[in-house]
C-alpha positions as CSV (number, residue, x, y, z in Angstrom):
1,M,46.7,192.9,-24.1
2,T,50.1,192.7,-26.2
3,S,49.9,189.8,-28.7
4,L,53.6,188.0,-28.3
5,T,56.8,188.3,-30.8
6,S,58.1,185.7,-33.1
7,E,61.2,185.3,-30.7
8,E,58.8,185.2,-27.7
9,L,56.7,182.4,-29.2
10,G,60.0,180.8,-30.2
11,Y,61.2,181.0,-26.5
12,Y,57.9,179.3,-25.0
13,R,58.0,176.6,-28.0
14,L,61.8,175.8,-27.3
15,N,60.8,176.2,-23.5
16,R,58.1,173.3,-23.8
17,R,60.5,170.9,-25.5
18,A,63.3,171.1,-24.0
19,W,61.4,170.8,-20.4
20,T,58.8,167.9,-21.6
21,L,62.7,165.7,-22.7
22,L,64.3,166.9,-19.6
23,A,61.4,166.5,-16.8
24,P,61.1,163.0,-16.6
25,V,64.7,162.6,-15.3
26,Y,65.0,165.9,-13.4
27,D,65.0,164.7,-10.5
28,S,67.3,161.8,-10.8
29,V,69.8,164.7,-12.2
30,T,69.4,166.9,-9.2
31,A,69.4,164.4,-7.1
32,P,72.9,164.9,-5.1
33,F,71.6,168.5,-4.5
34,S,68.5,167.1,-2.1
35,R,70.4,168.0,0.9
36,L,71.1,171.6,-0.3
37,R,67.4,172.3,-1.0
38,C,66.7,171.0,3.2
39,T,69.4,173.6,4.1
40,V,67.9,176.2,2.2
41,A,64.2,175.7,3.8
42,E,66.0,175.7,7.2
43,L,68.1,179.0,6.4
44,V,65.2,181.3,5.7
45,P,63.8,183.0,8.5
46,L,59.6,181.8,8.3
47,A,56.9,183.4,10.2
48,A,55.0,181.0,12.3
49,G,52.0,180.2,9.7
50,A,54.0,181.1,6.7
51,R,52.9,181.0,2.9
52,V,55.4,180.3,0.3
53,L,55.4,180.9,-3.3
54,D,58.0,178.8,-5.0
55,V,58.2,180.3,-8.8
56,A,59.8,177.6,-11.3
57,T,59.2,174.8,-8.5
58,G,60.0,172.4,-11.5
59,T,59.1,168.6,-10.1
60,G,58.1,170.7,-6.8
61,A,61.5,169.3,-4.7
62,Q,62.1,172.9,-2.8
63,A,58.2,173.3,-2.5
64,F,58.5,170.1,-0.3
65,A,61.4,171.3,1.5
66,F,59.8,174.2,2.5
67,A,56.2,172.2,3.4
68,E,58.0,171.0,6.7
69,K,58.2,174.5,7.7
70,A,55.3,176.6,6.6
71,R,51.6,176.6,6.6
72,E,51.6,176.0,3.2
73,V,53.6,175.8,0.5
74,V,52.5,176.8,-3.9
75,G,54.5,175.8,-6.4
76,V,54.1,177.5,-10.2
77,D,55.9,176.6,-13.3
78,I,56.0,177.9,-16.6
79,S,56.2,174.0,-17.9
80,P,53.3,171.8,-17.8
81,A,56.1,168.6,-18.4
82,M,57.4,170.3,-14.7
């Protein structure tokens, strides 16, 4: 396993600080896009019993939109605050 560079560590620190501040208001700021999330989920052709992985799920809004169609949805995010 390799060590992270100081640049990488700085990126992760900045990421944690930024999303800790933005997470509480993220859904209200992105509310105008909620219909778009449903449209994206409708347009993606999923097979019966499909499983969806939502990477960088944030608050999970897109994952919830896919939950209407998929058998299982898993969301992961680098930010604990999200």
